[in-house]
N, C-alpha and C positions, 0 to 999 in steps of 0.2 A: 530588397531586404525590407523588413516591417520593424518599426522601434514600438515596444509596449512599455507603459510605466505601470507596475502594480505597487498598489497602496493598500495599507491596513487601515480600515475605518474611514468614513466618510469626512469630507471637507465641510466644516459646519460653517464657517464664517462666509457669509454670502458676498463680502468684497473679494475674498481670496477665490471663491467659486468662479465669480464673474471673471477675474483676470486669468485664472488658471484656462477657463474656457477660451477666452480670447486667444491666449498664447497658443493654445492647442490647436485652434482653428487655423492659426498662421503657419504652425509647424507642418500641418496637413497639406499646405500648398506645395512642400518641398518633399515630403516622404510620407510613407504609411504610417500612421500614429495612432495608437488608442490608450486609454486609460482603463485599467481593471481595478475595481474597487472590492477588496476584500472585507465583508462585515466585520465590525468589531465584535469581539467577544463579549459574551454577556455573564453576568454574575462573576464578576473576577475578583470580588473582595474575598473570596476562599482560595483563590489561587496565588502560588507564590510568582515572583517574576519570572523564575525558570519555567515553570508549568504554562504560564501564558505565552511566553517566547514559544515554547514546544507547540502548543495548539495553534498559535498563529502560524508557525513553521509549516507545519501539515496543510494549512489552507492555502499558503504561499506555494507549495510544492506541487500542489493539485493543478494550479495554473499553468505550471511550465510544462513545456512539450520537448519531445527527444529534437536534439539539434539547437535549441535556443542558446545564445551565448547570454549568460546571466551576470550582471554587473549589480553588486550592492551599493547603495548609497549609504556610506558607512563613516563614522568619524574617523577610523582607522585607515582609510582608503587614501590613494595617491591623490594629491592635489594639482590641479591645473589652472592655468590662466585660461581665459576665454577662448584665445587665439589657438592654444594648445589643445582645447576639448575640441574645437573645430577641425583640427589636423586629425584628433583621434575618431571622430565621427566620420571624417571622408575615409579613412582607413578601414573602418566597420563597415561601411556602406560598400567597399570593394573587396572585403573579404568574408563578411558575414553572410551565409547564403538563406537562411531563415528569418529568424526573429532575434532581435537584439532587445533584450529584457532589461529594464532598470528596476530596481525594487527599494521602495521607502518602507523600512519595518515599523513595528508597532513601538511604544514608548520606552520598552526595555531592549530594543534592538532585535538581533536575529537569533533563532536558535541554532545549535551546532549543525543539524542536518542541513539549514540553509547555508550556513557558511561552507559546508563541504561541496554543496551543489553549485556555488557561484563560481564564475571563471575570474572574476576580478572584483575590486572594491574601489570606489572613488568617494572622495571626500569632496564637498561643495565649499567647505570653509573650516578653520581651525575653531572658529565659534560656534557655539550650540544655537540652534534656531528650533523654533516648535515646528512639530510635522507638519502643521498647516502652512507655514513659511516655506518650508523646504519645497513642497510641492509646487509652490510657485515659482521659486527661485529655479528649480531645475527646468520647469518647462520653458520659462524664459531664456535660460542659457541654451538650451536646446534650440529654440528659435535662433538666438545669437549665432550659434555655431553654424546654422544653414545659411545665414545672411553673409557671413563671414566668407564661406565656402564660395558663394556666389558673387563675391565683391560688392554686395549692396551697402548702402551708406549707414545701416542701423547701427553698426560698431563703429566707434572711434578709438583710435591708439592716442 
């Protein structure tokens, strides 16, 4: 199984970029992992939030392949503690045959078409974080899940 993270728009803060790259390289020691960045839409001033979600959704759906297990990182999704997420990932590693794809949407969320394509929704917190921060938090949690699975000392109860 391979894990992919789809993002809408580049990560612009250099500090976040460096940390995301650091954790992504750590994750790759445990499992195949890549980050797919969908370019931000241009000239969005004349688009409603629904139009923007629709256009971003079309770009997201083009990145998906038949057989992908799709998980939206969404504020309305299921919340888990880090240990639960590790168990979740272990289960997916044993049951997903192709790609497990996590998606972080744009500033207005996901289009109805993306919600329909999704298999699950996870929330990283009840709090709201910037899209830049969520990218880092997710990749760090993915790394943490891998270390918990292996019984490595990174995570402390």
